[in-house]
N, C-alpha and C positions, 0 to 999 in steps of 0.2 A: 654591520653593513659597511662596505667600502665607500669612500667619498664619491667615486664615480657612480656607484649604484644608488647612493642617496640622492645625488643630483638628478639622476634619471627619474627616480620616484617623485621628487619635487616637481620636475618639469611635467610629469604626467598629471599630477594633481592641479598644477597651475594655481596654487594657493599656498599660503604659508601661515604659520602660527604668528600671532601678534600679541603684544602685552603692553600694559600701560607704560608710558615714559616717565610718569611721576612715581615717587616712592610709594610702595605698598606696605602698609603696616600689618603685622599679625593681628588677627581679630578685628581688622579695620574694615572700611567700606568695601562693598563689591564694586567691580569695575563695570562701567557701561561703555559699550562699543557701538559705533555706528559708521556706516559708509553708504554713499549713494551711487547709483548708476542710472543710465537712461536706456530704456528698451524702445527701439524705434517701432517695433510692432510686437504684438503678442506672440509668444512662441507656441509651438504645438504641445510642448511639454516642458515643464520647469522642475528641476530637482535640486533641493537644497541639502547638502551634506554638512552635518554639524558634529563637532566634538570640541572638547576643551580640556585643559588641565585645570580642574576645578569643576564646579557645578554650573551648567550653562542653561539659560533660558533664551531661546532665539525668537526673533521677530522679523516679519517682512511686511512693510507698509503698515506698521502699527498693529498687526495681527499676530498673536502668539502662535508660533508654528508647532504643530503636534500636540499631543496630550501626554507625552512622557514627562515625568518629573525626576529630579535628582540625576539628570543626564550628565555625562554618559555612563553613570553607574561607576562601580569600582572594579577594575581589573588590574592585572600586573602591568601598569602603564608602560613601563620601559620595554615590555615585550609585546603587549597587545592593548591598544587604545581604540575603543569602539567608536566608529563613525556611523551615525544614524542618517539614513536618506529619507527625505520627506517630499512628497509630491506637492508642489506649491503653484502649480499651473494657474489655478484660479485666483491667485493673489497678485500676479504680475499685472502691472498697469502700463498702458501706453504712456511713454514719456518718463518722467522722473520716478524712481523707486528708491526705497531705503531698506537696507539690511541693518539689523541691530541685534544686540545680545547683552545680557547681564551675566557676569561670571563671578560666582562666589568661590571661596577658597576650597571648599569640599574636602575630599580625601587627598587630593594631590598636594595641597599647600597647608591645610589646617592641622590642628592638633589631632593626633591619631595614635591610639594605642595606650595601654596602661602605664607606659614609661613616660608619658607626657611630652613626647617629642613632636615636632611639626616639620614641615618642608621635606617630607619623605621623597617627593618626586620633583618638586620645584619650590622656589622661594617666592613665586608670584604667579597669579593666575594667567592663563594664556588661552586665546580663542582661535579656532579654525573653522572657517565657513567656506564652502565652495558651492556656488550656484551655477548649475548647468542649464543653459537655455537652448532647447532643441528646436530649430526652425525647419527641420526636414532636410533641406539641401545644405545646411551648415549649422554649426553649433557655436555658442559663445559661452565663455566661462568668466564669472565674476567671483573673485575670492578675496579673503582677507589679505591685506598687504598694505603697501603705501597708499595713502589716500583715506584710510580709516582714521577716525579720531576716537578719543577716549576721555572719560570723566568719571566722576562719582555722582550718586543720586540719593535716592531714598533709603537704599539698603545700607545701613551704617555698620552692621555687624552680621556675620553669617558663619557661625561655628556649628559644626555637626554636633558637638557635645554641649556647647553652652547656649546655643539658641540664636535667634535672629532678632535684630533691632531694625525697625523700619519707621522712618519719619516721613509721612505722606506729604508734608509741606515741602520737602526737598526733591520730590519727583520732577524731573525736567519735562514739562508739558510738551508733548509732541516730539520727544527726542528720537522716536523710532519711526517717524514719518518723513517723507521727502520735504525739503524746503526748510527744515529746522535750522536755526542759526547756531552752528557749533563753533563759531569763531573763538569762543572762550575755551573750547575743549583743547586737549593736548593731542599732538600726533602720536600714533602708536609707534612702538619699536618692534622690529623683528625679533622673534624668539626662536632660538635654535632647538629643534626637536627632530628626531629621526622620523621622517614620514613613512619609513618602512614599517613602523610599528602600527600604523593605522589599519584597522581591520573592520570588515562588516560584522555587525553583531550576530552572534549565534544564540544569544539568550533573549527572552522577551524583555521589553522595557519595563521600568518601574512606573507604576501608574497609581492614581487615586482609584481605589477599588470599591470602597464602600464609605458611607457616611453614617455616623451613629448619633442619635439624639441623646441628650442627657436622660438618665433615669431618675436623677435627684439633684437638686440644687439646694444646698444648706448653708447655714452660717456656723462657722466653727466656734469653739469656746472662746477663742481670742478675737472673734469678730470678723474673720476672713470669709470670703465667699468661696465655697468649694463646690465644684461641679463633678459629679460622678457619672461617667459614661457607661458604667456597668460591665466593662470589658477592658482587659489589659491589651493594648494594641501597639503597633508602630505607626507613627504618622504625626499629625499635628492638629491644632485647634483652628477652626474657622470662626471668625467673629463678625458680627454685625453690630456696629456702634454708632452713636450719634452724639455730638458734643462740640465744644468750642475748639478752635484751632489750638494746637499745642498741648492738649490734654493727652496723657499717655495711659494706655491700658497695658498692664503687665500680666503675663500668663506664666505661672510656674507649674511644672509637671512632676508627677510622682506616681509610683505604682501602688502605694498603700497609704492609708491614714493610720495614725497612732493617736488614740484618745481624741479623735475627731479632727486632728490637725494633719496637714500635709507632712509626710515623713519622707525625706530625700536620702536616707541612709543607703538605699540600694543603688543610688546613682553615683556614689563615691564623689569624685571631683567634678562631675558633669553638672553644670549649672542648670541646663534644660529650661531656660527662661527666654520667652519671646516678649518683645515690647513693640507696641504700635502707637505712634503719635498721630493724632487726628489732623487732617487738613482743615477741618471746620467747614462752615458754610450752611449748616442746617440739614443737609441731606444724609441719609444713612450711608455709612461706609463699610464695605465688606472687605475683610482682609484675612489672609492666611499666609504663613511663611512658605518660602519655596526653596530655601538654601540650607535647611536643617531638617532633622526629624527627631522624634522623641519616642521613648518607650514609656507608656503611661496608661493609667486608668482614670486618674483624678487630675483636675486642673484647679489651681487656686488663682482666681482672677481679681486683680486689684484695678478698679476703674469701671466705668459704665459700659454696659453692653446690652443690646436689644435681643440678640439671639446668639446661640453658640452651638457648635456641633464638633464632633471628632471625625477627622478624615483618616481612614485606614489606607495605608500606603505600603505596597510591596510589589515584587516582581509579578507581572501579570501572567501567572501560570494557570493552566486549565485544570480545574478540579477533576479528579478521576476516581476517587475512592470514598465510600461512605460506610458507616457502621452504626448500628443502634441495637439496644437490648431492652429487656424489661426492667433493668436496674438503672435508676436515674443517676446514681453515683458513678457507675461505670460509664454511662453515657457522657457525664460531665468530664470524666477523666479523658475520654476520647476527644471530646470537643476542645478541651484544654490543649491536647496535643496538636490538633489542627490549628488552633489560634497561635500556639507557640511557633509552629512552622511558618505561618503567615508573617508573624512578627519578626522572624529571623531570616527570611529570604528577601531582603531588600537589596537586590543586586548580587550579593554574596551571601552564602550560607554562614551566618555568624553564630557566636555563642549566645549573645544577648543584644538587645537593641537600646538599652537605656543608659548604661553607665559609661565610664571613660575607657571603653574597650571595644566591643562590637567588631571582633576580629573573626576571620574565617578559620577557626580552630578545626584542625583535621580530625581529632578524636571525636568531637561532638558529632560531626557529620557521619563519620564511619559507623558509630553506634546507631545512628538514626536512619541511615540510608534506606534500608528495606521499607521502613514506615513512610519515608518521604516519597519513594517511588510509587507506593500504593495510593497515597492521598492526592498527589498532584503529578502532572506531566512535568518531570524535572529534567528531561533530556536536554533542553536548551540551557537552563541555568547551570546544571551540574556538568554538562558537556563543556561549556565555556570555562567553568572553574577548573576542570581537569586540564584544559589547555594551559591555563595559568600555572597550575601545579607543575606540569611537565616543563614549561618554559623556565620556571624558577629552578627546578631540579637540574636542568641541563646547564644553567649558568653556574649554580652553586655547588653542584655535586652531591646534594642531599635533598630530601623532601622536607620542606619547612614545616614547622608545627602549625603555622598559620599561613593561609594563602588567600590573597597576596601577602607576601612576607614583609613586615615592617618591624620585626624584632631586631634588637641591636646586637644579638649574639647568634652564632650558628645553631642549628637544630640537629642534634645527634639522632640517629635512627632509633625509633621507639615503636613498641607494639601498640596497636589500635590507633595511634596518631599517624605516624609516618606510613604505615602499611595501608592507609587509605588509597595510596597509589595503585594497589593491587585489588583490594576488596571492593572499592566503589565501582570501577569498571565492570567487575564480575557481577555485582549486584544489579547494575543497570542492564547488563546483558541478559541475566536471568529474567528480569522483569519485562524487558521490551523485545528480546529475541533478536536484536540487531548485532550481527557479528562485527560490523564496522566500529562499534564502540570499543571492542577489544582490540581491533586492528589499530585504531588511532592511539590507544594507550599502551600498546605492547612494549615499546622501547622503555617507557617510564616504568611500567610494571617490572620488566626484567631487570632494569638497572637497580631498582630498589632491592629486589630479592638477592641479586648478586652482591650488593653492598653489605647485606646482613650475613650472607654466606661467608664472606671474608672475615667476619667478626666472631664466628663460632669457635669455641674452644676445641681442644683435642677430643673431647667426648661428644661433640656435635651439639653442644648447648649454647644458647645465647645467654651468657652468664656475666657479662661485664657491660659497663656503660650506664648512663642515666635511663630510667624508665619511669613513666607516670604510674605504672602499676594499676591497681584497682582504684582509680582516682575517686575521691570523695566517698569512699567506704564510710558509712555512718559512724563506725567505731574508730576512724582515724583521728589523730589529734587535730584540733581546730587549726593549728598553725602548720600542719604538715599533711595536706590532703592526699598525698601519695603514700602516706605511711599506714596503710590499712593492714588487715589481717593476712592477706594473701601475699606470699612471696612474689616480689615484682618480677623476678626472673622466671618463675613458674608461669606467670601471666604472659611474659614475652615468648617463652618457648611454646606455650599452647597456641598463641596467635600465629606463631611461625608455622606450626603444623597446618593450620588453616590456610594461610596465604601461599605456602609452597604447593599445597594441593591445588589451589585455585590457579596458580601460575602454570603448573604442569598441564591442567586441563585447557587453559587458554592456549598454550603452545600447541597442544594436540589439535584443537579446533582450527587454529590458523595454519596448520600444516607445517609448523616448524619442528620437524621430527627430531633433530639432534637436541634442540632445546627441550623438547617434551621429555625425551629420555633423561636428560640431565636433571631437570627439575623434579621429575618423578622419583629419581634416585635420591635427590636431596630431601624430598618430602618423606621418603622412607627413613632416611638417616635421622632427621630431626624427630620423627615420631618414635623411633626406637630409642633415641637419646632421652626423650621425655619419659618413656616407660622405665628406663633404667634408673633415672634420677628421682622421679616423682611418684611412681605407681607401684604399690605392692601387688604381688600376684593375685591377691584376693580382690583387688579393685579399690582398696583404700588409698587415699592420696595423702602425700606429705602436706602438712599444714591444716588439713581438715576444715577448710573454709567452704562456704556455699559457693563462692566464686570459683574456687579451684575445681570443685565437682561439676559446676555448670559448664565451664569451659571444656573440660575433658569429655563430658557427655555430648555437648552440642557440636563439638568439632570432630566427632568420630574418632577420637584418639584411642579409646579403650576397646578391648576385645569384648565380644558379646556377654560372656559370663561376668567380666569385670564391670561392664556397663550396668548390668542389673544390680550388682552389689553397690556400685557407686550411686545409682539412683535411690536405693534404699537409704544409704547414708546421707545423701543430700536431703531427703525428706525428713530424716531425723534432725538434721541441723536446722532446717527451716522451722520445724516444730519447736525445737529448743529455743529458738529466737522469738517464739510467740507469734510466728507468722508476720513479724515485722521485717522490714527490709534490712538485710545485713550485707548487701552487695553494693559495689560502686559502679563506675562507668563501664568497666570491663564485664562484670557479671550480671548486672541488672537486665540488660536486653535479652539474656539467655536463660535466666534461672527458671522462668515459667516453662519455657520449651523443654529444658532438661528434666523437669519434674513430669510433665505430661508425656514426654517421649519415653519415659521409663516406667510408666504405669502408675504414676502418683498424681492423677488428675484432681482428686479431692484436695490434696495439699496445695496444688497449684491454685485452685479456686480460693482456698482459704488465704493464701498469700495475696492474691489479687484483691479480695474483698475486705481485708483487715483495714480498720480505720484508725487504730492507735498510731502514735508517732514513734518511729518513722514507718510510713507505709504508702502504698500507691494512692490510697484514697484519703489519707490524712489531710493533704492540702485541699482536697475537694470539700471536706467537712469544715475547713477554715475559710471557705469562700473563694478559693483560688479560681481564676478564669484562664490561667495558663499553667504550664509546667514550671516548677521551681528548680533552681540550681541545686539546692539541698532540700531534702524532704522536710527539714525543720528550718527553712529560711525564715518562716514566722513560727515562733514557739507557741506552745499551748496557751501561755499567758498573754499572747498577743504582741509580744515584743519581737523586734527583728534580731535574728541571729547576728552576733557581733563580729563574725569572722572576717567581714569585708568581702566575702564571696557569697552573696545572698540574692542573686538575681531572681526575680519572680517571673522571668520569661526566658526560659532556657530549655530548648526542645530535647536535649540529649536523652534524659530519662523518660521521655515520652515514647522511647523505643518499645515500651511494653505494648503499644498498640499493634505491633507486628504479631504478637501472640493472640490478641483479640481477633485480628483478621484471619489468621491461619487456623486457630484452634476453636475459638468460640464461634466465629463466622464459618470456619471450615474451608477457606479457599486458599489454595496455593498452586504454583505452577508445577506441573509434572514434567514439562518441557519448557525451554526458554521461550518467553513471549506468550505463554498460556495457549499455545496451539493445542497442547494436551494439558488439561488441568486436573487437579485432585480436589474433590469436594467431600469433606469429611468433618462436619461439625461434631463437637464433643460437648454436649450440654452438661451443666453442673452448676454448683454454687447457688442453687435456688433460682436460676434464671428460667423463665418460661418461654421466652422467644428471643430471637436475634435475627437481624437482617443485615446482609452485607452486599454491596454493589461495587463493581470495578469496571471502568472503561478500559479494556485491554486494547492492544493494537488491532485486534480482530473485531472488536465490538464489546457491548456490555454483557457482563456476567452478573447474575443476581442469585443470591442464595438466601432463602428465608425458612427458618424452622420455628415451629410453635408447638408447645405442649399444653393440652387442655382436655379435661374429661377423660383422662386415662389413655389418651391417644397422642401420637406424634404426626405432624404434617410437615412435609418438606417440599418446598417449591423451588425449582431451579430453572434459570434461563441461561442457555449456553449459546454463544455466537455461532452463526453458520460458518462452516469450514473448520470448526474445532471439535474436539471431543473432551469428554470429562469422565474420569473414573470416580464414581460416587459410592461412598460408604454410608449406608442409611443409618442415621444416629439412633442408638438405643433400639435397634431392630432385634426382635427375639432370636432371629437366626443369623445375626451379624451380616446381613445381605449386602453384597457389593454388585453394582451394575455399571455398565459402560454405555454412555449415551452420546449421540451426535448433537449437532446444533438444533436448537428449538426450545420449547417450554416443556418441562417435565414435572410431574407431581406424584407424591407417594403419601399415603395415609395408612396408619396401622396402629394396632393396640400396643401400648408399651408393655415391657416385660412385667409379669405379675409381681406386684409389690413395689414397683418402682416409685420412689419418692416417699415410701413409708419409712418411718424411723423406728428403730427398736425401742421398746419400753424399758428404759433403764430405771433402776431404783437404787436406794442407798445400800442395798445388799448385793448389787452386781459386782462380781470380782473386778479388781483394778485392771487386771490384764485384759479383760473384755472391754472395759471402758477405754483403755489406752489404744486398743485396736481401731477405735473410731476417731479419726483425726479431729472431727468437728467437736465432739463432746469432750475429748481430752484437752483440746485447746481451751474450751470454756472452763473446765475444772482447774487447769493450770493457772488460769488468770485468777481464780478464787484463791488458790494456795499462795500465789505470788502476792496477793493483797494482804493476806493474813500472816504469812510467814515469809516475808521478803528475804531473798538470798538463800533460802533452804529448798533445794530441788526435791522433786518427788519423781520416782522412776516407776512408771506403770509397766515397764517391760522387764523388770527384774524377775528372776525365777520365783521369788517368794510372793510376787504380786498376785499370782493366781489364787493364793489362799486368803487374801485380804480384800475387804470391801471398804467403802467410805465409812460405813457405820463402825466397822471394827477399828479402823484407824482413829476415828474420833474417840474411841474408848481408850486409846493409848495417849491421848493428849490431855494432860491435866487442865481442868478448867476450860475445856473447849466451849466456846461461847455459842449462844443461840444464834447469833448473827452468822457465824461460820457455817453452822448447820443449815440455816436458811439460804445462804448464798450458794452452798453446794446443791441443795434441792432445786433452787431456781435455775442453776446452770444446767442441771439434768433436764428440767422441764422445757427450757428454752431450746434445747437441741433435739428433742424427741417429738 
């Protein structure tokens, strides 16, 4: 912004940023600001505009203004600094009035990011207040500037990662009231900041959303007091304590206990420790931090307390989606996904809320976006985030891997991470049906695609440069999470097939005809290049990994005949892995879709319901209440995975919930915004009922199916003004109907023999057993137990001639235990 334009903006605001005139130490006390003014009469309306570089808590005449916490949240401050407006008409007094605020270092000045750096935006906190008094025939503005004073008080430390230290004895009594003697306070200094960056918020504020009581308070083996809140959250602890002045209560936070003691390994260098020193006097004192937050389930409390609770804190989004089944493990998996989203939408969609990171990683959000849009109304939070992304992209010429960008090195274009610039607006458009989402993001989307187009080799492949690949493939080396089984450039080219198609459709929708033709041609070019490089005519893929097949199937890259062959091969690979997870960030959100879309629903359900490590349900069986960064973040023996990347609150792999909503629940948009929707539940996996509900932009959709007494019942509620294409699940005639808004129900007999299992015996041919995914999985587990590392192929030509009994005859000294285990496996699956 030019100096003339900046001066004009400053004049329009008639307020400026101020900062303490005394030295500000890193991790030191928060700054207390105050200023007085006189109101000759009460205004018709009074509006207080508040923001800060740091975390701000504003006051007017001693009253805390608003219920927002951690304000102004975190945006790309140099481009967009949110200013919240509060109606304070009822707080204005005739005569003297006092404005006040406490400002902690927050994201702007504090330690931020795994590189341990601070001062990303400023080396000291700064405050901006603008109070507009509307008298009808005239207006008056009171703002921060000369005349304000500053000091320190009870908040002695306020680090996002390390916690808050508060000494109640040091709180200046009455500091935010008129008439306070601030003669010992220091004058403020002006702080240079471009007021053109100030914007009205488009995202909902961060608030206290819920309060959790302890489920258990115990004494650890070492004598520590441990409070278990029963749920991993983002937020802080609220204490009620009574005691003598100067007594300190210390609260340490962690996600997990090991051998009954607080285990902080998943926090890395984040101290996550709050300290409260009592003022004394004999009365109960209630305290909670306001300038930090933690990711935790457990709190270790050293010092006296009368009561304790956990305060859940996140962006105040409206819940829109719900899902429940007859399987409690699946329900907990879905609940864990919801809680991980809540814990990581604290202003910015982050990777994790607990350790020394908490960054807006683009790949995590890109993988999770369809699930996020279903569960909550994310138009505000993610719309604001996309504005930050576009602003950073315009300045730097690339899409950062984290938004806001605080990394010390540039971010090269990468699949799944950088291409969130394209896929997130497309996902939001498909869910909400608002073309303006695409219009606002179009330049950013197109700039990214053109930047990758310039990197393609002569064959049309994205074959150079850094790629995250199938990040955190369980088979990747612990010290190389991008070194999984799937060729990283195969992943990049597959995602480019997806994003170029999305870009072409976006240009077409917005009427950019020349761009639409260009991007459509580019989409054809990269798809053809993928075929030449990675796909055999039969449909087999180079590399033979589950992720490779999942991407090629889900992104529509393959021809119909190839798709069927690829689906069969994918099912074989999933079975070979014992229905344990063999995919990373790139493949996991898509592998169930790829299976069920190619006719392998049974295998998809087996993959969903497996409980051995690594699997979707393994963390649930280990007591997880959120989604983990790694499937084995906690190992079967209860120890923490030593990789240093073991967050227990990481929503990305919760992207599996999209399959639960669309396939188990059966609900998906046939047109953007669900004006036309598809309802097609696909029961399986032993589930007997499922209920799905979604508040669309048109109203609530409900889908509930239930199996019982040989019959299926389907109940559907469709909003007025919309239509649904309904495929009746397990209908003997595969009936499909089209319905308008209203309530609709169907009940009918299930196909004859549905749910009945074949009666297998030890004499059943292996080939027959291998044709049943459930029974062959159980038998494979038995063989793996008794003959580890020796495969058995039930699909080999000779398998038709052999049975389990005949195979046992070939094994010298086959034990009775082996025979019993095989019989038990047969009985358990029939």
